[in-house]
C-alpha positions in Angstrom: 65.6 -28.5 -18.6 65.8 -24.6 -17.3 62.8 -22.4 -17.7 64.2 -18.8 -17.6 61.0 -16.3 -16.7 62.1 -12.8 -17.6 59.8 -9.6 -17.3 60.5 -9.0 -21.0 62.9 -10.5 -23.7 64.9 -7.5 -23.5 66.0 -8.6 -19.9 67.7 -11.5 -21.7 70.5 -9.2 -22.9 72.3 -9.9 -19.8 72.0 -13.4 -19.5 72.8 -14.1 -23.4 76.4 -15.9 -22.8 75.1 -18.0 -20.0 71.8 -19.5 -21.9 74.0 -20.2 -24.8 76.6 -21.9 -22.6 74.0 -23.8 -21.1 72.5 -25.1 -24.6 76.2 -25.8 -26.0 76.0 -28.0 -22.8 73.2 -30.2 -23.9 70.8 -28.7 -21.7 67.3 -27.5 -22.9 66.5 -24.0 -22.1 62.8 -22.4 -22.4 62.6 -18.6 -22.3 59.8 -16.9 -21.3 58.8 -13.1 -21.7 55.7 -11.7 -19.9 55.5 -8.0 -21.0 56.2 -6.0 -24.4 59.5 -4.6 -24.6 60.5 -1.4 -26.0 64.1 -1.8 -26.5 64.7 -4.6 -29.1 63.8 -7.6 -26.8 62.4 -9.4 -29.6 65.5 -9.5 -31.8 67.7 -11.0 -28.5 65.5 -14.0 -28.3 65.6 -14.5 -31.9 69.1 -14.4 -32.0 69.4 -16.5 -28.9 67.0 -19.4 -30.6 69.1 -19.0 -33.9 72.4 -19.7 -32.1 70.8 -22.5 -29.8 71.4 -25.4 -32.2 67.7 -26.4 -31.5 68.1 -26.2 -27.8 66.7 -23.2 -27.2 62.9 -22.0 -27.4 61.2 -18.9 -26.5 57.6 -18.5 -25.2 55.5 -14.9 -24.9 53.1 -15.4 -22.0 50.8 -13.3 -20.3 50.1 -13.0 -16.8 46.8 -12.6 -15.6 45.8 -9.1 -14.2 46.1 -9.0 -10.4 43.6 -7.3 -8.6 44.0 -3.6 -7.4 44.2 -4.8 -3.9 46.8 -7.3 -4.3 49.1 -4.7 -6.7 48.6 -2.0 -3.8 49.6 -4.5 -0.8 53.2 -5.5 -3.1 53.9 -2.0 -3.5 53.0 -1.0 -0.1 55.4 -3.5 1.1 58.0 -2.3 -1.3 58.0 1.0 0.2 58.5 0.3 3.7 61.9 -0.7 2.5 62.7 2.7 1.8 62.0 4.4 5.3 65.0 2.2 6.6 68.3 4.3 7.6 70.0 2.9 4.6 67.9 5.0 2.4 68.3 8.3 4.5 70.6 9.9 1.7 68.0 8.6 -1.4 65.3 10.8 -1.3 64.4 10.2 -5.1 64.2 6.5 -4.6 62.2 6.7 -1.4 59.8 9.4 -3.5 59.1 6.9 -6.4 58.2 4.3 -4.3 55.8 6.9 -1.9 54.1 7.8 -5.1 53.0 4.1 -5.6 51.6 3.4 -1.9 48.2 3.3 -0.8 46.9 6.8 1.1 45.8 4.1 3.6 49.2 2.8 4.5 50.3 6.0 4.4 48.0 7.4 7.0 48.6 4.6 9.3 52.4 5.3 9.0 51.3 8.7 10.6 49.7 7.3 13.4 52.1 7.6 16.5 54.0 4.3 17.0 53.4 2.9 13.6 55.8 5.0 11.9 58.6 4.4 14.1 61.1 1.6 13.2 59.6 -1.5 15.2 56.0 0.0 14.3 57.2 -0.2 10.5 58.5 -3.7 10.8 55.3 -5.0 12.1 53.6 -3.5 9.4 55.7 -5.3 6.9 55.1 -8.4 8.6 51.3 -8.0 8.4 51.3 -6.6 4.8 53.7 -9.7 3.9 51.1 -12.4 5.8 48.2 -10.7 3.4 50.1 -10.6 0.3 51.3 -14.0 1.2 47.4 -15.2 1.6 46.7 -14.6 -1.9 45.6 -17.4 -3.5 48.1 -19.0 -6.4 47.6 -18.3 -9.9 46.1 -21.7 -11.0 47.1 -21.0 -14.8 50.8 -20.5 -13.5 50.7 -23.5 -11.5 49.3 -25.6 -14.7 51.9 -24.3 -17.0 55.1 -25.1 -14.6 53.5 -28.9 -13.8 53.3 -29.2 -17.4 57.2 -27.8 -18.2 58.7 -29.7 -15.2 61.7 -27.8 -15.5 64.6 -29.0 -13.5 65.3 -25.1 -12.5 63.3 -22.2 -12.8 65.4 -18.9 -13.2 63.7 -15.6 -12.7 65.0 -12.1 -13.5 65.4 -9.1 -12.8 62.3 -10.1 -10.0 62.3 -7.4 -7.9 61.1 -4.4 -9.8 58.3 -2.9 -8.1 55.4 -4.5 -9.2 57.4 -7.0 -11.1 54.9 -9.8 -12.8 57.6 -12.4 -12.6 56.9 -12.3 -9.1 53.8 -14.7 -9.5 55.6 -17.1 -11.1 58.2 -17.0 -8.0 55.6 -17.7 -5.6 54.0 -20.4 -7.7 57.6 -22.6 -8.3 58.4 -22.1 -4.5 54.9 -23.5 -3.7 55.0 -26.4 -6.2 59.0 -27.2 -5.1 60.6 -26.1 -7.8 64.3 -25.1 -7.6 64.5 -21.7 -7.8 67.3 -19.3 -9.3 67.1 -15.4 -8.8 69.5 -14.3 -11.3 70.6 -10.4 -10.3 70.2 -8.6 -13.5 72.2 -5.3 -12.9 74.5 -3.7 -10.3 71.7 -1.3 -9.1 69.0 -4.0 -8.7 69.4 -5.5 -5.1 69.8 -1.4 -3.5 67.0 0.3 -5.7 64.0 -2.0 -6.6 61.7 -3.9 -4.6 62.5 -6.3 -1.7 62.7 -10.0 -2.0 59.6 -11.5 -0.9 61.3 -15.1 0.3 64.6 -16.8 -0.3 65.4 -18.6 -3.4 67.2 -22.0 -3.9 70.4 -20.4 -5.1 70.8 -16.4 -5.5 73.5 -15.3 -8.0 75.4 -12.2 -7.5 78.5 -10.3 -9.1 80.8 -9.7 -6.2 81.0 -9.3 -2.5 79.2 -6.0 -2.7 76.4 -7.3 -3.8 76.7 -10.6 -1.5 76.6 -8.0 1.4 73.3 -6.3 -0.1 71.6 -9.7 -0.5 72.4 -10.6 3.1 71.5 -7.1 4.8 68.8 -5.6 2.5 67.0 -8.8 1.4 67.8 -11.4 4.2 69.6 -14.2 2.2 71.5 -16.6 3.9 75.3 -16.6 2.9 74.7 -20.2 2.1 72.2 -19.4 -0.7 74.3 -17.1 -2.4 76.6 -17.8 -5.3 79.4 -15.1 -6.2 79.9 -15.9 -9.9 80.8 -12.5 -11.4 78.9 -10.2 -13.8 78.3 -13.0 -16.7 77.0 -9.9 -19.0 80.4 -8.5 -19.0 82.4 -11.5 -20.3 81.8 -10.2 -24.0 83.9 -7.1 -23.2 86.6 -9.0 -21.5 86.5 -11.3 -24.7 86.2 -8.7 -27.7 88.6 -7.2 -30.0 88.2 -4.2 -32.1 86.4 -4.9 -35.6 88.5 -2.0 -37.3 91.7 0.4 -37.1 91.4 3.6 -34.8 91.8 5.8 -38.4 88.6 3.6 -39.7 86.5 4.1 -36.8 87.1 7.7 -36.7 86.1 8.2 -40.3 83.3 6.1 -39.4 81.7 8.5 -36.7 83.2 11.6 -38.4 85.9 12.6 -36.0 89.7 13.6 -36.7 91.6 10.9 -36.5 94.8 12.5 -35.8 93.5 13.7 -32.5 92.8 12.2 -29.3 88.8 12.1 -28.5 86.7 11.9 -25.1 83.8 9.4 -24.8 80.6 11.0 -23.2 78.3 8.1 -22.2 74.7 9.3 -21.3 72.7 7.8 -18.4 69.2 6.6 -17.7 68.1 9.4 -15.6 65.4 9.5 -13.1 61.9 10.7 -14.3 61.7 14.4 -14.2 65.5 15.1 -14.2 66.9 17.8 -15.9 67.8 17.5 -19.5 71.0 15.8 -19.7 71.4 16.7 -23.6 71.4 20.3 -22.2 73.9 19.4 -19.8 76.1 17.7 -22.7 76.1 21.0 -24.3 77.1 23.2 -21.5 80.3 20.3 -20.8 81.4 20.7 -24.2 81.2 24.4 -23.9 83.2 24.3 -20.6 85.7 21.8 -22.3 86.6 24.4 -25.3 87.8 26.9 -22.5 90.5 24.6 -21.4 93.4 25.3 -23.7 94.4 21.4 -23.6 90.9 20.4 -24.5 89.9 23.2 -27.4 90.6 21.0 -30.2 89.9 17.5 -28.7 87.6 15.5 -30.6 83.8 14.6 -28.2 82.1 11.3 -29.2 78.5 11.7 -27.2 76.6 8.3 -27.0 72.7 9.2 -26.4 70.7 6.9 -23.9 68.2 4.8 -26.2 65.5 5.5 -23.7 66.2 9.3 -23.5 66.3 10.1 -27.6 63.6 12.7 -27.2 65.7 15.2 -25.5 68.3 15.9 -28.2 65.4 17.2 -30.7 65.6 20.2 -28.7 69.6 20.3 -28.7 72.1 20.9 -31.2 76.0 20.2 -30.7 76.7 22.5 -33.8 79.5 25.0 -33.2 81.5 23.4 -30.6 84.2 21.9 -32.5 84.7 18.2 -33.5 81.7 17.1 -31.6 79.9 14.0 -33.0 76.4 12.6 -31.4 76.7 8.8 -32.4 75.6 5.2 -31.3 72.6 2.8 -31.2 71.6 0.5 -28.4 74.5 -2.5 -28.5 71.9 -5.4 -28.9 73.0 -6.7 -32.3 76.5 -7.8 -33.1 76.8 -4.5 -35.5 76.1 -2.2 -32.6 78.0 -4.2 -30.2 81.0 -3.7 -32.4 80.5 0.1 -32.9 80.2 0.5 -28.9 83.5 -1.6 -28.2 85.5 0.4 -30.6 84.4 3.6 -29.4 85.3 2.6 -25.9 88.6 1.1 -27.4 89.6 4.3 -29.0 88.5 7.0 -26.9 91.0 8.7 -24.4 88.8 8.6 -21.5 85.0 8.1 -20.8 82.7 11.1 -19.0 79.1 10.5 -17.8 76.8 11.0 -14.6 75.5 7.3 -13.9 75.7 4.5 -15.7 76.6 1.0 -16.4 78.9 2.0 -19.4 81.5 3.1 -16.6 82.1 -0.6 -15.8 82.8 -1.4 -19.5 85.0 1.4 -19.6 87.0 -0.2 -17.0 87.0 -3.4 -18.5 89.1 -1.8 -21.5 91.0 -0.1 -18.6 90.1 3.4 -19.6 90.1 6.7 -17.0 86.4 7.5 -16.0 85.2 10.8 -14.9 82.2 12.5 -13.5 81.3 15.5 -12.2 78.8 16.2 -9.4 76.2 18.7 -9.4 73.3 19.5 -7.4 71.0 19.2 -10.6 71.8 15.7 -10.7 72.4 14.7 -7.0 69.3 12.5 -7.1 70.5 10.3 -9.9 74.2 10.1 -8.4 75.0 10.3 -4.7 71.2 9.9 -4.2 71.6 6.2 -5.4 73.1 3.7 -3.1 75.0 2.1 -6.3 76.6 5.0 -7.4 78.5 5.0 -3.7 80.4 1.7 -5.0 82.1 3.9 -7.4 83.4 6.6 -5.3 86.3 6.5 -2.9 90.1 5.3 -2.8 89.3 2.0 -4.3 86.3 3.4 -6.5 86.3 3.5 -10.3 85.7 7.4 -10.6 87.7 10.3 -10.6 85.5 13.1 -9.2 85.0 16.8 -9.3 82.5 18.9 -7.8 83.1 22.0 -10.3 83.8 22.8 -13.8 87.3 24.0 -13.4 88.9 20.9 -11.6 86.9 18.5 -13.9 88.5 20.3 -16.8 91.9 19.9 -15.3 91.2 16.2 -14.4 89.9 15.2 -17.9 92.9 17.1 -19.6 95.3 15.2 -17.6 93.6 11.8 -18.2 93.5 12.4 -22.1 97.1 13.6 -22.3 98.4 11.0 -19.7 95.9 8.4 -18.9 96.6 5.9 -16.0 95.4 2.4 -16.5 95.8 0.9 -13.0 92.5 2.5 -11.0 90.1 0.8 -13.7 91.9 -2.4 -14.2 91.9 -2.8 -10.1 88.3 -2.1 -10.1 86.9 -4.1 -13.0 88.8 -7.3 -11.6 87.2 -6.7 -8.2 83.6 -5.8 -9.2 83.2 -7.8 -12.0 85.5 -10.9 -12.1 86.1 -11.6 -8.3 87.2 -15.0 -9.3 90.1 -13.6 -11.4 90.7 -11.5 -14.5 91.2 -14.5 -16.6 88.1 -16.6 -14.9 84.7 -16.5 -17.1 81.8 -15.5 -15.0 79.5 -17.2 -17.4 81.7 -20.5 -16.4 81.0 -19.9 -12.8 77.4 -18.9 -13.2 76.5 -22.1 -15.5 78.6 -24.6 -12.8 76.3 -22.9 -10.0 73.1 -23.5 -11.7 74.2 -27.1 -12.7 75.1 -27.8 -9.3 71.7 -26.8 -7.9 70.2 -28.8 -10.5 72.2 -32.0 -9.1 70.7 -31.3 -5.7 67.4 -33.0 -4.5 64.6 -30.9 -5.1 62.9 -28.7 -2.2 59.4 -30.1 -0.7 56.4 -28.4 -1.9 55.6 -25.6 0.3 52.0 -25.4 1.3 50.8 -21.7 0.6 49.6 -19.8 3.3 46.5 -19.2 1.4 45.3 -22.9 2.0 46.2 -22.7 5.9 44.1 -19.2 6.0 41.3 -19.6 3.4 43.4 -16.9 1.7 40.7 -16.3 -1.2 37.7 -15.4 1.3 40.2 -13.1 3.2 41.0 -11.3 0.0 38.2 -11.3 -1.4 36.3 -9.7 1.8 39.1 -7.1 1.9 38.3 -6.4 -2.0 34.8 -6.0 -1.4 35.6 -3.6 1.4 38.2 -1.5 -1.0 34.9 -1.4 -3.8 33.1 0.7 -1.2 34.0 4.7 -1.7 36.1 5.1 1.3 37.8 1.5 0.5 38.6 3.3 -3.1 40.0 6.2 -1.3 42.3 4.4 0.9 43.4 2.2 -1.8 44.3 5.1 -4.3 48.1 6.2 -4.2 49.0 9.8 -4.3 50.0 10.0 -7.9 46.5 8.7 -8.6 44.7 10.9 -6.1 46.7 14.1 -7.8 45.5 12.8 -11.2 41.9 12.1 -9.9 42.2 15.9 -8.7 43.5 17.2 -11.5 40.6 15.6 -13.6 37.9 16.9 -11.3 39.5 20.7 -11.8 39.4 19.9 -15.7 35.8 18.8 -15.5 34.6 21.9 -13.6 36.9 24.0 -15.8 34.9 22.4 -19.1 31.6 22.5 -17.2 32.2 26.2 -16.6 33.0 27.1 -19.8 29.9 24.8 -21.1 27.7 26.8 -19.1 29.1 30.2 -20.3 28.9 28.8 -23.9 25.4 27.6 -23.2 24.3 31.0 -21.9 26.0 32.7 -24.8 23.9 30.4 -27.2 20.7 31.6 -25.6 21.6 35.2 -25.5 22.4 35.1 -29.0 18.7 33.0 -29.9 17.2 35.8 -27.8 19.0 38.7 -30.0 17.8 37.1 -32.7 14.2 36.8 -31.5 14.0 40.4 -30.4 15.4 41.8 -34.0 13.1 39.7 -35.8 10.2 40.9 -33.7 11.3 44.2 -34.0 11.4 44.3 -37.6 7.9 42.4 -37.7 6.7 45.3 -35.8 7.8 48.2 -38.1 7.0 46.4 -40.8 3.5 46.1 -39.7 3.1 49.6 -38.5 4.3 50.9 -42.1 1.5 48.9 -43.7 -1.3 50.4 -41.4 0.1 53.7 -42.0 0.7 54.5 -38.4 3.6 56.6 -36.9 6.4 54.3 -35.3 6.5 54.8 -31.7 
């Protein structure tokens, strides 16, 4: 029996083939989602249950809210990893973690010596010990004991403040076999740090194996290179319609080649990619070879709103089309758009990998406005260089020439080699799903690890954490626990309250003055009427 604990059911998209393969071999699979999903996760889970021949079940569980202290301890540990030299050229990743780190920890790092490399390591050790002293969640422990799975698999696990971390802690403490399944190509380098070594860690390729060892301290003996099981479906799929039928469906001329632009999930606060796409199409139209070429733009499902302000009208044969590929029809549409395009262009997206599987030329344009989303991330660099996937340009004219060449005479060798090395390192014809299932079955056949007594038992962690939480309830403690974003929000709230108080005070003064004027006028009126009745002259 395999228990799969996912942050939300949408995360199961990358393990659909693996879950179905386990069920097909007679294994029972229990799927647990911990939070709500905004990208069709419920449909993914329902589809797995429908195809699971009665061996797949789902359950939506909630995680007991962790205390503010525990949450901030975990975020502080995660921030310290981004101060390492490996992230010197990734300021946005560092900034994102900094915004969630308690001001008390940020203040400590400014103390001479603490901010040094060894000082940071000592601070990380102390924070990890404090985090480990947090008592285990008794409800999670009771649930795992009742389910008694042979293997507990968790994904994505290493997001900043990930709720599945508590299941990971409890499963290891109770002696269950644990599998950490890497969810995507950027998770090991752009998320939180792994707290302890799992029984098995499955990675896609040698690049991720190196990341697991160097960035997370996982021994090579605990790592299985299985390939990217989530991409098997694209290796095995075939078009569902002819090119003419597809072009008619999307509204592009079938007699001309078309370029596919795939949008990305950029950092919050990044420039509008929709506006950039319009500028990009305008630049294409200045190239004689690209003046009449079709353009199909696939928006990213998480950034649809920015398209309400941008129109692609008046730019020739250009269509914005496509939905999140989670159901069979949407997947067919997505595959056909990759199959029939002449070339693929984008900023930084996993759609590049799917284009490589279909052996399409993949191009990008490096501009300063999107540097943090491209060269400012570690995983983007895996696509660069002589063995990388991307044809890179740093200015519009070069990109235009590269794209015109790719459309007129596409070369598949670069993409084919990258897909084999990065997605199916065991061989292009070897299923990564089969490799993953074999690795998990092999783990289930090994003796279960001994139950580990958590640090909280040795140190009476409940008393320790309760004492720290009591300190954090004081005004000084609350101030040290706030992170910079919370402090900025509080400052802005105070500013709004002061402004509101000033406006209210002004309004109260105006109301009093209005009433006083009415009173004065009415008194004058009464005096004037009285003098007339008495027949006295008005003075």
